[in-house]
N, C-alpha and C positions, 0 to 999 in steps of 0.2 A: 920869650913865650910867643906861641903862635897867636895870629890875630883871629878873632871870631869871624864866621862867615856872615852872621847877622847881629845886628845891634842888640845890646841887652835890653830887656823890657824895662819900662818905667816903674813897675812894681814887682816886688818880691812875690813869688808864688810857689805853693807846695800842693801837688794833687796826688790823692790817694785812689787807685782803681782796683777793683777785684780782677785778677787775671783768670783764675779759675778757683775751684773750691779750696785748694790748699795754698794759694799764692796771692799776694798783693803786689801791685806795681806802683812805685812812687816815683815822681819826678819833681825836680824843683828848678826854678830859675831865679837868679838874684839881679836886682837892679845894678846899674853900673856903680852907684854909691856903695852898696853893700859888697859887691865884688871887689871893689878898691879897698874896703876894709880888711877883707880877707888877704888880698895881695900884699897890703902894707904890713901884715902881721898883728894887726889889731885883735884878730881872731886866730885861734890856732887852725891849721889846715883841716883837721879831723872835726866832722860834725857828728851829732848823735840824734838818731830819729827814734822817737818813743811812740809806741803805739798804745792807746788808751781804748778800753772797751767803753763805749758811750752807754750801753745799757745799765752798766752798774758802776762806772767811773774807775775800775780797777786798771792798774798799770799792767799791760799785756805783754810788751816786749821792748827791748832797747837794742839798736843796731848802730853800728858805726859806719861812716862813709866820708870819703874826702869831699870837700865842699864842691870841687870842680866836676865830680862824677856826674851830678846831674840827675842821676837815677839808681834806683835800687829795688831789687826783688825781695819781698819779706814774707816769711812763712805766716799763714793765717793761724793765729793762737787757738781759735775755735770757730768752727763753721756755724753759720746761722746767727751770728751776732754782728752788731754794728760797731765800727771802730773809726777813730780819728787819729791822725799822726801829727806830731809837732817836731820840728827841726830846731836843734839847740846848738849854739856855738859857744866855744870856750874862749872867754876873755878874762886874762888876769887870773886864771884858776877858777873861775865861776862860770857855770853853765847858764847861758842866757837863752830864753825862747825867742827865736827869730821868726818862725813861720808856723802857721797852723793850717792844717788841710781841711778839705771838705770831709763830711762824714761818708763812709761807704760800708755797705753790708756785705759780709762774706757769705757767699752763696753755699748753699748745702748741696752735697752731691746727691744726685737723683737716684733714688733706689738702690738696690743691692748690686753689687758688682756683676753678678750674673745677668741682672736685667739691663745693664749698660753695655754688655759685651757685644762686639760687632763682629759678624761673620760675613765674609763676601759671598756671592752667588756661587763661585767656584768651590768654595768650602762646602756649602750645602749640597752641590751636586756630587761631590766625592763622598760625603758622608751618607747621603740618602740613596746612593746608588749601589 
């Protein structure tokens, strides 16, 4: 296995960030102890990331990722709502919650598509002349 360019953090971490109105970006880092648990086979290599709507507590989405991926893009289930993610590892056939993220609000797209349309000055010159 390739060596890491930086030492692993002392604490596990999962971060949820809104990328745009339709996409969340998640990234995670495991401590050396947790990474060793995955390497040794105590946990299956595939993790499950679950998104929960904080507003009503409803399960919104489940996504799979390899524990070493460290990042994932997830579709926003509904704009204008607040979400939280949890990362689960599979040990002995049972999913265990390993990490919980911060809360993040999914932004709402601004106005109608026509209002957000961009046209360059060259386009306007051609259309208006």
